[in-house]
N, C-alpha and C positions, 0 to 999 in steps of 0.2 A: 451338542445342543446349545452350548454357551456361545459358540462362534456366531450364530445367526443374529441373536439379539445384540451382541457386541458390535457386529458390523452395522447394525441399524443405529448405533449410538445409544441404545437403551441401557446396556450394562456399562457402568463407568469404572468402578473400582472393585477389586476382589481382595478379601482379607480372610486369613493370611495369604500371602502369595503362594505358600506351599505348606502343607501340613506335616506333622512328624510321622504319621502312619499312612494317611490317605491324602491323595492330591484331589483338589476340587474337580478337575475335569474327569477323573476316574469315576466319580459318583454318577455322572451322567453319560458315561460311555457304554452304550448298549452292547458293544462288542466284547466287553470285559466279562470274564468267567464269573458266574455268580451274581451278575448284575440284577438289580431290582429297582423298581420305582422309588424315587426319593420323596421326601416331604419338605416343602419350603413354606416359610411363613413371612407375613408382613403385618405390622401393627398400624392401627388407625385410631388415634385418640379422639373421643367424642367431645371436643371442645366446642363444636357447633352441631346443629341438627341436620346437616347435609354434607355429602361429599362435594368436592369441587374439582376443577380441572387440574389443580396441583396434585390431587391424589391419583390422577389417571395413569401416570407412568408406572407407579408401583403396582397398580391393578393390572396394567398391561403386562408387566413383568410376570406376575402370577399367572396370567392367562397364557403366556408363552410356555411356561413350565407345564401348565395343565394340558395344553395342546400336544406337548411332547410326551404325555403319558404319566406325568408326575402328579402327586397329590399336593394340594396347596391349602393353606390356612390363612384366612383374613382374620386377624385378631383385633377385636374392638377393646380399647383400653378403658373399660368401665371403672377401674380403680385408679390406674395411673393418671387419667385425665384430671383427677382431683388434685394431683401434685403439680402438674404443669411441666412439660418438657422444656428445659432451658436452651436446647440446641438452636443456634441461629438467632437468638433473641437478645436484645440489649437490656431488657427489663422483664420482671416477672409478669406472668399472666394474671389477669383478674380472676380471683378465686371463684369457683363455681360450686353451688350447693350440690349435695348428694342427689336431690330430686332432679335438678337440672341435668346433671351428668347421666342419670338413669334414663331420662327422657331422650337425651341426645343419643345415648347408646342404642336405644331401641330403634331410633330413626336411622342411625348408621347401619345397623344390622339389616334393616329392611332394604336400605339403598344398596348395600353390598350384595344381598341375595337377589335383588332385582337385576342388577348389572350382570351377575353371574348367569342368571337364567336367560337374559337377553343374549349374552355371548353364546351360550349353548344353542339357543334357538336360531340365531341368525348366521352363525359362523361354523356350524358343524361341518366337518370335512370328511366324514367317513372313517377317520382313524379313531382308535380307542383312546379317550382322554382320561386323565386322572380326575380325582374328586376335588370339589371346591367346598370347603367347610368354613363356616363363620363361628368363631368362639368369642367369649368375653372374659378377660382376665379377672373380672370380679368373682368369677366362679371359684377360683382358688386363692386369690389374694385376700379376699374378705374373710376367709377362714383362718388366716394367720393371726397369731397373738404377738404383739410387739416384742416382748422380752424373749419369747421362744424363737421368733424369727431372727432377732439380732444375735442370739446365742448360737443358733445353728447355721445361719447363713452369713451373718456379718463378719465372722472370723475369717472368711475366705476372701475378703476384699482388702486391699492395701490402700491406705489413705494417699500415699505418694502417687500411686497410679491414678486413682480417681481424681486427685487434684490436678494432675498433669493434662487432663483432657482440655482440648482447645475451648470447648463450650463453657467449661468451668472457669478456665483462666480468664477469658474475656469478660465474664460476668463478675468475677472477683475484683477485677480492675475497674469496673464501672462504678459510677457514683452510687447507684442503688445497691450494689452488692448482690449477694445470692442467698436465698433462704435455705434452711436445712431441708425443707420439703423438696425444693427443686434439686438440690444436691443429691438427695436420695433417689431421684427418678431413675438414674442409670442403674442403680442396684436392683430396683423392681423390674426394669426391662430385662436386665441380665437374668433375673430369676424366671421371668416368662420364657425366655429362650431355653433355660434349663428344664423347666416344667414340660415344655413341648418336646424337647429332646427325649426326656424320660418317658413321657406318656405316648407320644406319637412318632418317635424316632426321627424327629425333625433335626436336620443337620445344617440347614441353610436359612439365614435370615436376610430378607430383602428390605431395603429402606432407601430413603432419599440420601443424597450425598452429605447432608448435615447430620445424618444418623451414625456416621462411621464410629465416633467415640463410644456411643451406646452399644453398638454391635461388638466393638473390641472388648468392652466390659463383659458382655455375655460369653464371648469366646474364652476369655481368661478364666471366668468362673467355672464354666463347664469343663475346660481342660484341666483345671486344678482339682476338681472333684472327681472326674472320671478318667482322665488321661486320654479321652477321645478327641478326635478332631471335628470341629464344626467350622462353618464358614459364613462370611457375610458378603453380600453383593449390593452395591449402591447404584441408584439410577440418578440421572441429572435432575436438577430442580428446574421447574418451568418458571420463567420470569416474564415480567412485563417488558414493554419496549424500552423502559427506563432502567431495566436490569434488576428491578425489585422482585423478590420471591412472591409468586401469586398465592394468596391465601386469605383466610379470615382475619388474621392478626394484622396483615398489611392493608386491609380494607379494600383489596382489589380482586377478591375471589370471583371466579366465574363458576357459579354453583351448578351441580348436576340435578338439583331438584327443580322441576319446572315451576314450582310456586315461588322460587327465589330468583331464578334466571329463566326467562322464557325461552322456548325453542328457537325463536328468532334471534335472541341475543347470543345464545350458544352457537348457532349457525354463523352469525356475524363475527364471532370471535375467531373462527377459522378462516372465513372468507376475507377478513381484513388483514391477515398476516402479510408482512413485508416479504419482498423477494429473498432477502438474506436469511429468512427463517422457514420459508414454506417447504423447502426440500427436507430440512431436518424434521419438520413436523409430519410430513408424509411418511418418513421412515419410522418416526416414533409412535404416532397415533393411529396408524393403519396397519393392516396385515398384507398390504400390497407387496408382491415380490419386488426385491430390490432392482432387478432389471427393468421392471415396469416403471418404477419410480425414476430411474435414469432416463427412460424414454420420455416420460412426462416432462422432465426438466429440460431435455433437449428441445422439445417443442416449445416450451415456455421461453427458453433463451432466444429462440428465433423471433417470437412475437410476444414480448413481455407485456405489452399494452393490453393484450387479451386476458391476462391474469388466469390462464388456463390451469396452472398448477394450483392456485388458490381455490378455483372452482372445483377441481377434482378433490382437493382436501375437504371442502365443504360437502361435496357430493357423497363422500364416505359417511359424513354425519347424517345425511338424509336416510341412509339405509337402516338406521336404527330407530327411526321415527315411526310412530303409528300414523294412520291416516288422519286422525284427529289433530295430532301435533303438526302434521304437514299442512293441514287446513289453517291452523293457527299461524304457522310460519308465513304462508302466502295467503293472507286474509282475503284478497280480492280475486283469488283464483277460482275458476269454474271447477266443479268436482263431478266426475263421471265414474260409474261402475260399468265395466265392459267385460264381455266374455272373450277370452283369448282363444280364437279359433286357430287351427293349424295354418301356418303360412301367413298369418297377419303381418301386413307390411307397415312401414312408416306412413305411407299414404293412407292406408286403411285407418290407422290409428288417428291421424290428424282429422280425417273426415268424420269418423264416428264421434270424436270429441267436439265436433263443430268448431274446430280451431282454425280451419282455412276455408276459403270459398271453393265451391265446386268448379270443375273445369280446369282449363290451362293455367289460369292465374294462381290457383292453389298449388298446382304441380310445380310451377316456377318458384314459388316461395321456398319450396324445399331445395330445389336444385341450385338456387342462388344463395343458399346459406342462411336463410332466415329462420330456420327451425333447429332446435336442439332438444335432446331428450336426456334428462339427468345431467345437464350441463355439458353434454357432448354434442357437437354440431353434427347433424345428419344431412347429407346432400343427395342421397340416392333414394328416391321415393319408393322404389320397388324392393328395397332391402327388407328382409324378414326380421321381426323383433327377436332379440336374443335375451334369454333370461340371464340375469347377472350383469347385463350391460344396459339394455333398454328397459328392463324390468328389474327393479331392485329386489333384494332378498326378502323385503317385507311386503312384496306383491304390489308395489306402487311404481308409478312412472311420473316424472315431473316434465311436462311438455312446455316448452317456451317458444312463443312465436314473436319474432321481432325482439325489441328490447324490454318490453314491460308486460306482455300478455302471458300469463301462466295458466296452465290447465293441469289439474291433478287427476290421475287415472288410477282407480283401484281395479286390478284384474281379478276376475272371478274364475273359479274352476281351473286353477293352475295345476 
């Protein structure tokens, strides 16, 4: 199970490389005697009221595990967000009030649940999937009393180890230094891992590559208390063309909330990708089989000026849009609702949408390459529409005539 996401470039590092009792690949080896589904978690701190593109890879990592039959937990850091994660930061976060964090946590929970529901609705493949659960660490951390927590938990952490973390070292050497609250963040994240291990049997934590130090703290804490093996897996960070991490703190976030980033802006984020990133993004952000990605890139290399790879990447984004969002994306487009009769052809579709003139001229517009459906050029007027290719999983088709004329078709009675 781990090999496929790793081949896509989605899984970057594994920690530890090998356990003392259990090897990480063994946990996901269905052929092993006594195998059972595993539980994997990833944390999302509510420092803002929306998820953004920078969160997508960890979410996709959870989805890959879920699709393979494992149970996944998206953990909202309703308590840890008040401390601020120092990982990858040159200075401390601006303190957030308890009320602000609570509001952000509610928004993030809703966003995570919506994305999980959309994933299940649009990408169900007939296989039995694992569960997707959203939790908030405020449910257990707010019950802790400071002295009791330090007495029972604090004794299992070693200052030398905590101080040696790269995220801590870089901050201690900075002019601003590091607050006790930030320093204690890794302890609480480690306790989250322990709690989920005890309560849900969670043995794997997923996180961005900047989270490796925090994951190591969780591993060491659990191993010291229980003697059991747990593991961490990191995913790469998504960066801007200048190499900066995408996110709220950097001021370059591409939000997943339509109120903060419009569907058009999200679509443009993918369609604007440069040639040197589009193959990587097709592998990371889509569920397209790798041989299909290779084929797309072979066509792209032959005619890079057509930007076919970028258009295919953007077309994958179209599949998860509602008809209202698609209307917003292509504001000038004509919108039609059509019944999909058996044998409906490309020519039938174009004529029913009033997208081409009647007679030989309209026919030639197709054969001469002037028509595309969902960013794929169609040149055979008689070819029958194929669900999943000409008709997206959301029941929509984006018809393009020439360079600028778009027609949105919502298919009825699919």
